[in-house]
C-alpha positions as a printed Julia matrix, in Angstrom:
556×3 Matrix{Float64}:
  -0.14  -12.68   15.86
  -3.53  -11.1    15.21
  -4.49  -10.09   11.68
  -4.22   -6.43   10.68
  -7.96   -5.89   10.97
  -8.12   -7.64   14.36
  -5.36   -5.37   15.65
  -7.12   -2.32   14.23
 -10.36   -3.26   15.99
  -8.59   -3.91   19.3
  -7.27   -0.33   19.58
  -9.33    2.26   21.4
  -9.31    5.31   19.19
  -9.11    8.91   20.37
 -11.76   11.36   19.23
 -10.36   13.2    16.23
 -10.57   16.62   17.91
  -8.29   15.28   20.67
  -5.82   14.15   18.01
  -5.98   17.57   16.36
  -5.43   19.4    19.66
  -2.44   17.18   20.48
  -0.51   18.74   17.57
  -1.89   22.27   17.94
  -4.78   22.3    15.48
  -7.62   24.43   16.95
 -10.79   22.45   17.7
 -12.94   24.97   15.85
 -11.02   24.29   12.61
 -11.74   20.55   12.68
 -14.49   19.43   10.29
 -15.59   16.04   11.59
 -16.38   13.1     9.3
 -17.69   10.95   12.12
 -15.85   10.52   15.44
 -12.39    9.56   14.16
 -11.87   11.31   10.82
 -11.77   15.0     9.95
 -10.86   17.44    7.24
  -8.56   20.32    8.1
  -8.88   23.52    6.02
  -5.88   24.18    3.79
  -5.82   27.81    4.97
  -4.09   26.65    8.19
  -0.83   25.95    6.35
   1.95   28.23    7.63
   4.85   28.47    5.17
   7.24   29.74    7.85
   6.58   26.67   10.0
   6.93   24.49    6.91
  10.47   25.82    6.41
  11.44   24.85    9.97
  10.05   21.31    9.84
  12.19   18.25    9.04
  10.77   16.42    6.02
  11.73   12.75    5.65
  10.97   10.72    2.52
  10.48    6.96    2.76
  11.1     4.99   -0.43
  12.15    1.42   -1.22
  14.12   -1.01   -3.34
  12.38   -2.21   -6.49
   8.98   -3.68   -5.65
   8.37   -7.43   -5.56
   5.14   -9.38   -5.38
   6.21  -10.41   -1.87
   5.86   -6.76   -0.75
   8.42   -4.44    0.85
   6.35   -2.77    3.6
   7.11    0.88    2.89
   3.87    2.2     4.4
   4.42    0.15    7.56
   7.92    1.65    7.89
   6.6     5.17    7.28
   3.99    4.84   10.03
   6.41    2.95   12.27
   9.01    5.7    11.95
   6.44    8.3    13.03
   5.57    6.11   16.02
   9.24    5.65   16.89
   9.97    9.37   16.67
   7.08   10.14   18.99
   8.3     7.4    21.31
  11.66    9.16   21.72
   9.97   12.49   22.46
   9.8    14.1    19.03
   6.7    15.7    17.54
   6.2    13.61   14.42
   3.35   13.39   11.91
   3.02   11.04    8.94
   1.54   12.09    5.57
   0.37    9.29    3.28
  -1.73    8.63    0.19
  -5.29    7.38    0.3
  -5.83    3.74   -0.75
  -7.55    2.97   -4.05
 -10.44    0.51   -4.12
  -8.82   -1.21   -7.12
  -5.86   -2.76   -5.24
  -7.92   -3.18   -2.04
 -10.3    -5.57   -3.77
  -7.67   -6.81   -6.22
  -4.17   -7.76   -5.04
  -3.44   -6.0    -1.76
  -6.54   -5.96    0.41
  -5.66   -2.53    1.8
  -2.98    0.14    2.09
  -3.18    1.58    5.6
  -0.01   -0.05    6.96
   0.12   -3.31    8.85
   0.34   -4.94   12.26
   0.83   -2.36   15.01
   1.95    0.27   12.48
  -1.35    1.29   10.94
  -3.37    4.42   10.34
  -6.88    4.11   11.74
  -9.79    3.58   11.34
  -8.37    1.29    8.68
 -11.71   -0.02    7.35
 -12.94    3.48    6.54
  -9.57    4.63    5.17
  -9.42    1.58    2.88
 -13.01    1.97    1.69
 -14.92    5.21    0.99
 -13.08    7.35    3.58
 -14.15   11.01    3.14
 -15.26   10.55   -0.47
 -12.22   12.22   -2.07
 -11.8     9.47   -4.67
 -15.5     9.6    -5.48
 -15.32   13.38   -5.9
 -12.35   13.03   -8.26
 -14.09   10.28  -10.23
 -17.28   12.36  -10.48
 -15.41   15.51  -11.52
 -13.44   13.65  -14.18
 -16.49   11.89  -15.64
 -18.61   15.04  -15.5
 -16.04   16.63  -17.81
 -16.42   13.61  -20.13
 -20.23   13.97  -20.15
 -20.09   17.72  -20.7
 -17.57   17.32  -23.53
 -19.7    14.71  -25.3
 -22.76   16.92  -24.85
 -20.92   19.98  -26.22
 -19.89   18.08  -29.35
 -23.44   16.69  -29.77
 -25.15   20.06  -29.26
 -22.78   22.0   -31.57
 -22.35   19.51  -34.42
 -24.93   21.32  -36.54
 -22.73   24.42  -36.33
 -19.83   22.47  -37.78
 -17.99   21.98  -34.5
 -15.99   18.84  -34.02
 -12.73   17.57  -32.6
 -10.24   15.75  -34.77
  -8.82   13.99  -31.73
 -10.24   13.47  -28.24
  -7.64   12.62  -25.57
  -9.89   12.82  -22.49
 -10.96    9.38  -21.27
 -13.13    8.28  -18.35
 -12.09    6.89  -14.97
 -13.34    4.41  -12.39
 -11.76    3.35   -9.08
 -12.14   -0.35   -9.86
  -9.77   -2.72  -11.65
 -11.75   -3.53  -14.81
  -9.81   -4.73  -17.85
 -13.01   -4.81  -19.97
 -13.26   -1.01  -19.84
  -9.79   -0.22  -21.17
 -11.22    0.32  -24.66
 -14.92    1.03  -25.23
 -17.25    2.59  -27.77
 -19.72    5.23  -26.55
 -22.81    6.71  -28.16
 -24.2     3.48  -29.64
 -27.9     3.33  -30.41
 -30.2     6.11  -31.67
 -28.78    9.52  -32.63
 -30.1    11.0   -29.39
 -27.55    8.86  -27.52
 -24.77   11.1   -28.8
 -22.0    10.69  -31.32
 -20.51    7.21  -31.66
 -16.81    7.29  -30.79
 -14.02    5.27  -29.26
 -13.15    5.91  -25.63
 -11.88    4.03  -22.59
 -11.41    4.04  -18.83
  -8.33    4.57  -16.67
  -8.3     3.87  -12.94
  -9.03    6.94  -10.8
  -5.45    7.23   -9.42
  -4.33    7.83  -13.04
  -6.81   10.7   -13.52
  -5.33   14.09  -14.27
  -7.81   15.45  -11.72
  -6.05   13.31   -9.09
  -2.68   14.77  -10.08
  -4.12   18.29  -10.06
  -5.59   17.84   -6.58
  -2.23   16.59   -5.29
  -0.19   19.38   -6.9
  -2.53   22.36   -6.37
  -1.43   24.93   -3.77
  -4.97   26.17   -2.99
  -8.52   26.27   -4.38
  -7.75   29.1    -6.83
  -4.78   27.15   -8.18
  -6.99   24.06   -8.43
  -9.49   25.95  -10.58
  -6.74   27.42  -12.78
  -5.32   23.98  -13.4
  -8.74   22.47  -14.15
  -9.32   25.21  -16.75
  -6.08   24.25  -18.49
  -6.91   20.54  -18.95
  -6.68   19.66  -22.64
  -9.61   17.52  -23.78
  -8.75   17.18  -27.44
  -7.58   18.96  -30.57
  -9.6    20.75  -33.26
  -9.22   20.08  -36.98
  -6.81   23.0   -37.27
  -4.62   21.54  -34.51
  -5.6    23.84  -31.63
  -6.09   22.42  -28.12
  -9.65   22.38  -26.79
  -9.67   22.84  -22.99
 -12.05   22.8   -20.02
 -11.9    26.6   -20.18
 -13.28   26.42  -23.72
 -16.02   24.14  -22.4
 -16.84   26.77  -19.77
 -17.27   24.35  -16.84
 -14.16   24.81  -14.67
 -16.27   26.38  -11.93
 -18.64   23.41  -11.8
 -15.74   20.95  -11.65
 -14.11   22.92   -8.84
 -17.39   22.87   -6.91
 -17.28   19.06   -6.96
 -13.75   19.19   -5.51
 -14.27   21.97   -2.95
 -14.19   19.57    0.04
 -11.82   17.02   -1.47
  -8.98   19.56   -1.59
  -8.79   19.78    2.22
  -6.39   17.26    3.83
  -7.83   14.38    5.87
  -6.74   13.91    9.49
  -6.74   10.46   11.11
  -4.53    8.78   13.72
  -1.9     6.08   14.01
  -2.3     2.9    16.03
  -0.73    4.81   18.95
  -2.99    7.84   18.65
  -0.66   10.3    16.92
  -1.74   12.51   14.03
  -1.64   11.32   10.43
  -2.7    13.11    7.24
  -3.97   10.82    4.46
  -4.81   12.71    1.28
  -4.69   12.05   -2.45
  -3.7     8.79   -4.09
  -1.92    8.73   -7.48
  -0.12    5.46   -8.27
   3.63    5.79   -8.81
   3.84    3.41  -11.78
   1.23    5.25  -13.9
   1.19    8.67  -12.19
   3.44   10.72   -9.88
   2.87    8.59   -6.78
   2.81   11.12   -3.92
   0.21   12.39   -1.46
  -0.93   15.99   -1.86
   1.4    18.93   -1.39
  -1.27   20.41    0.88
  -1.24   17.39    3.22
   2.56   17.4     3.39
   2.66   21.12    4.15
  -0.16   20.78    6.67
   1.79   18.08    8.48
   4.92   20.26    8.37
   2.94   23.17    9.82
   2.11   21.15   12.93
   4.95   18.61   13.14
   8.69   19.01   13.8
   9.37   15.78   11.91
   7.17   14.77    8.98
   7.41   11.39    7.31
   5.97   10.96    3.84
   6.3     8.18    1.3
   6.42    7.87   -2.46
   5.0     4.82   -4.19
   6.87    1.69   -5.29
  10.67    1.72   -5.7
  12.9     4.78   -5.65
  13.17    4.73   -9.45
   9.47    5.59   -9.6
   8.06    7.31   -6.52
  11.19    8.98   -5.19
  12.3    10.24   -8.61
   8.87   11.79   -9.17
   8.75   13.11   -5.61
  11.96   15.09   -6.2
  11.59   16.04   -9.88
   7.86   16.84   -9.81
   6.46   17.35   -6.3
   9.48   19.07   -4.76
  10.18   21.11   -7.89
   6.59   22.4    -7.89
   6.29   22.97   -4.12
   9.75   24.09   -3.05
   9.97   21.2    -0.57
  13.32   19.5     0.06
  13.71   16.45    2.35
  16.3    16.5     5.11
  16.73   12.74    4.69
  15.61    9.81    2.57
  14.96    6.39    4.12
  15.1     3.42    1.75
  13.3     0.27    2.84
  14.76   -3.15    2.06
  13.77   -6.71    2.94
  15.76   -9.94    2.81
  13.03  -11.52    0.69
  13.06   -8.63   -1.77
  16.84   -8.68   -2.08
  16.84  -12.44   -2.65
  14.28  -12.1    -5.41
  16.44   -9.45   -7.09
  19.35  -11.85   -6.65
  17.7   -14.46   -8.83
  15.85  -16.51   -6.2
  12.36  -17.58   -7.32
   9.31  -16.09   -5.62
   8.44  -19.53   -4.22
  11.81  -19.87   -2.43
  12.58  -16.34   -1.16
  11.52  -17.26    2.39
  14.26  -19.88    2.56
  17.8   -18.89    3.72
  19.99  -18.14    0.69
  23.1   -16.05    1.31
  24.29  -16.21   -2.3
  20.96  -14.94   -3.63
  20.87  -12.26   -0.92
  24.32  -10.93   -1.86
  23.43  -10.99   -5.55
  20.42   -8.82   -4.72
  22.57   -6.12   -3.1
  23.05   -4.65   -6.57
  19.45   -3.44   -6.63
  19.82   -1.66   -3.29
  23.18   -0.21   -4.3
  21.79    1.26   -7.52
  18.89    2.9    -5.68
  21.25    4.4    -3.1
  23.49    5.82   -5.85
  20.44    7.33   -7.53
  19.18    8.9    -4.31
  22.6    10.4    -3.66
  22.53   11.94   -7.14
  19.69   14.14   -5.86
  21.91   15.34   -2.99
  20.11   13.14   -0.49
  21.57   11.67    2.68
  20.32    8.08    2.84
  19.7     5.54    5.59
  18.47    1.97    5.14
  15.49    0.67    7.09
  15.51   -3.11    7.14
  11.95   -4.35    7.41
  12.38   -7.62    9.27
  10.15  -10.63    8.63
   9.75  -13.57   11.02
  11.72  -15.99    8.81
  14.8   -13.76    8.35
  17.94  -15.28    9.89
  20.47  -13.38   12.01
  23.12  -14.24    9.41
  21.1   -12.56    6.67
  20.43   -9.47    8.76
  24.11   -9.16    9.73
  25.18   -9.49    6.09
  22.84   -6.68    5.04
  23.98   -4.49    7.93
  27.66   -4.97    7.09
  27.02   -4.25    3.41
  25.18   -1.02    4.22
  27.62    0.26    6.81
  30.91   -0.93    5.27
  30.27   -0.9     1.51
  27.58    1.73    1.03
  28.6     3.87    4.03
  24.97    4.48    4.98
  23.18    4.19    8.31
  21.27    0.97    8.95
  18.48    0.15   11.39
  16.0    -2.67   11.8
  12.31   -1.85   11.76
  10.11   -4.07   13.93
   7.14   -1.71   14.09
   4.83   -4.24   12.47
   5.07   -6.51   15.51
   6.01   -3.99   18.22
   4.6    -0.61   17.22
   6.65    2.45   18.16
   9.02    0.45   20.38
  10.06   -1.56   17.34
  11.1     1.6    15.47
  13.02    3.39   18.26
  16.41    2.44   16.79
  15.35    3.67   13.34
  13.99    6.89   14.83
  17.22    7.51   16.73
  19.28    6.94   13.59
  17.05    9.33   11.61
  17.32   12.13   14.19
  21.09   11.71   14.57
  21.63   11.68   10.8
  19.53   14.81   10.24
  21.42   16.62   13.0
  24.89   15.58   11.8
  24.52   15.19    8.04
  21.27   16.55    6.59
  20.69   16.28    2.85
  22.08   18.94    0.54
  19.67   21.18   -1.4
  17.93   19.09   -4.04
  19.67   18.46   -7.34
  17.15   17.61  -10.06
  17.79   15.01  -12.76
  17.04   17.48  -15.54
  16.56   21.19  -16.1
  13.21   22.75  -16.96
  14.59   24.07  -20.25
  15.79   20.61  -21.39
  13.81   19.2   -24.31
  11.16   16.57  -23.57
  13.34   13.84  -25.09
  16.36   14.99  -23.1
  14.36   14.85  -19.86
  13.12   11.34  -20.58
  16.6    10.19  -21.57
  18.24   11.66  -18.46
  15.84    9.71  -16.26
  15.96    6.52  -18.32
  19.73    6.46  -18.85
  21.09    8.1   -15.69
  18.67    6.55  -13.18
  17.21    3.41  -14.76
  20.38    2.36  -16.6
  19.04    2.28  -20.17
  21.55    2.5   -23.01
  19.11    3.89  -25.54
  15.6     5.34  -25.55
  13.37    4.68  -28.55
  10.07    6.36  -29.42
   6.95    5.27  -31.28
   5.75    7.46  -34.14
   2.76    8.52  -32.0
   5.02    9.67  -29.13
   7.3    11.59  -31.51
   4.27   13.31  -32.97
   3.07   14.28  -29.5
   6.52   15.6   -28.51
   6.47   17.84  -31.58
   3.02   19.07  -30.59
   4.22   19.79  -27.03
   7.08   21.88  -28.4
   4.72   23.81  -30.69
   2.41   24.52  -27.73
   5.31   25.94  -25.7
   4.93   23.55  -22.76
   8.15   21.56  -23.13
   9.29   23.04  -19.79
   6.91   20.73  -17.89
   8.49   17.9   -15.86
   8.12   14.34  -17.18
   6.27   11.57  -15.39
   7.35    8.19  -16.76
   4.74    5.44  -16.48
   6.42    2.02  -16.37
   6.4    -1.27  -14.52
   7.16   -1.15  -10.8
   8.95   -4.51  -10.86
  12.1    -3.48  -12.75
  14.38   -0.56  -13.52
  13.52   -1.36  -17.15
  10.12   -1.47  -18.84
  10.15   -5.28  -18.67
   8.58   -6.52  -15.4
  10.59   -9.75  -15.56
  14.03   -8.08  -15.53
  14.83   -8.05  -11.8
  17.95   -6.88  -10.03
  20.11   -3.95  -11.14
  19.73   -4.25  -14.9
  21.71   -2.01  -17.24
  22.27   -1.41  -20.96
  18.72   -2.11  -22.11
  16.5    -0.43  -24.67
  13.78    1.73  -23.13
  10.79    2.25  -25.42
   8.32    5.12  -25.12
   5.0     3.88  -26.46
   2.93    7.03  -26.01
   2.95   10.56  -24.57
   0.03   12.08  -22.68
  -0.21   15.83  -22.01
  -1.44   16.67  -18.5
  -1.68   20.39  -19.09
  -3.64   21.06  -15.9
  -1.26   19.04  -13.75
   1.56   20.71  -15.72
   3.46   17.53  -16.48
   4.07   15.25  -19.44
   3.3    11.55  -18.97
   5.56    9.24  -20.99
   4.16    5.7   -21.21
   6.89    3.06  -21.43
   6.52   -0.55  -22.52
   3.22   -2.31  -21.91
   2.19   -0.5   -18.71
  -1.59   -0.12  -18.42
  -3.46    2.81  -16.86
  -6.39    0.52  -16.04
  -5.18   -2.58  -14.13
  -6.91   -5.95  -14.33
  -7.92   -8.24  -11.51
  -5.86  -11.34  -10.58
  -7.19  -14.89  -10.92
  -8.13  -14.88   -7.23
  -8.9   -11.26   -6.25
  -8.91  -10.2    -2.62
 -12.63   -9.48   -3.04
 -13.19  -13.23   -2.63
 -11.95  -12.94    0.95
 -13.66   -9.69    1.98
 -16.97  -10.04    3.8
 -19.05   -8.61    6.61
 -19.63  -11.05    9.46
 -21.72  -10.14   12.49
 -21.55   -6.5    11.47
 -17.73   -6.51   11.23
 -15.65   -6.38    8.06
 -13.22   -9.24    7.38
 -10.48   -9.58    4.75
  -9.02   -6.06    4.63
  -5.34   -5.74    5.49
């Protein structure tokens, strides 16, 4: 089979205005970024049409280093739905350059289930990530300048919580010192970098309902605390307007197309292990304005992306999925059943059955939100019929959930027709109930964290560092304890230990730190040793990316 990039190059793309017209977007509203990419103004969102659309969430079992293929299933399901005569649109996140040049090599789907043009989507795209990075770091520069220019008046901050960001995996920038050298270089202080998907600006862009709401949220960003304990915000800095100007184009959803020419919105890109892991509310609602069925995904396993999708994104937007699809693979289940990464491609029925516990726990959790669930089995070439039959029987007989095989990677829309049919039938016969959240807004911060950690992850106790307890007290004093919580933890386990695979229970869950995202209106609880600036692997994908004869190689 051809590589992902070879397949992408072999497909004759439609002009983006044709794609827009095919779903009812007026040509005059399409702002072209070249021939095959466009921005669509957020003013086109129609809330009445949104209410009538069928929203489908795609999530997955706990992530493994072998990959689960959630994006491929999301795109494949949209292709399959269109193949059976439905009007379907997919809404996804934008890839980050960090993973593209680090571990993954890309995040635009795979095989014949891709969003295109994949090279541009995986690289600079429409510049949204650059706009977010620039806006975030401009705030940093303006804050440092404000402190420098007003120090003679006695102004200073006791604590600065605003860091810098960069969309590159760079472990050396996690902790830095700024302002070294002569006094004119500013005040010497400790700082550090997070990756752009962890920026509060990214979360704000993805949760804002319009440009006015974006500006309001930017104003409310807390940059630090004064010596008398008061928060110092972007509003106090007086630059919210300038920051919003940098984001004025980035807020509009990006329109591209699938490998079969159907519409796809790709907008926003927070990671689900260190942020809330969902594409923008605006892109989802835009897709729902023009599509009868809209497929969106939430990052990593259901304990991360799906939980945050329901408890944060849906709570803030009023969205409620008609169905949740959970993606599973035989390799992933075997790894969660105790089979080593090196041997998961080999047949192993005992390891496979042991891994069912991970799937079962995710399904129970999804049902706790009132969701109807179906399993999409993402088939790999080495999977045996015996393994597939065992998973099917377990899903249908033990879990009582629908089951379908996804072959969209190899076959495009034809390979997802069975999954599409199952999805439509399930929505018609047994749509999800109204969402039930894990916690109430008026629960304390600790109670919210503990409900997620104990009821969904399986922890027996939650412990807190002295720094996190201090921050919780500050949150309560500020009157913002009603914000939802966004737990940052490893994607490889229900616990905070990346080596505890399977369906672990009765573990201690430690909260190392708490970060206030006052503009995004959520509280980020950092668990275990999770890092908000990833490092590069020993052999990064960048070693295999090149341009040969004018064509890019190595993206996937």
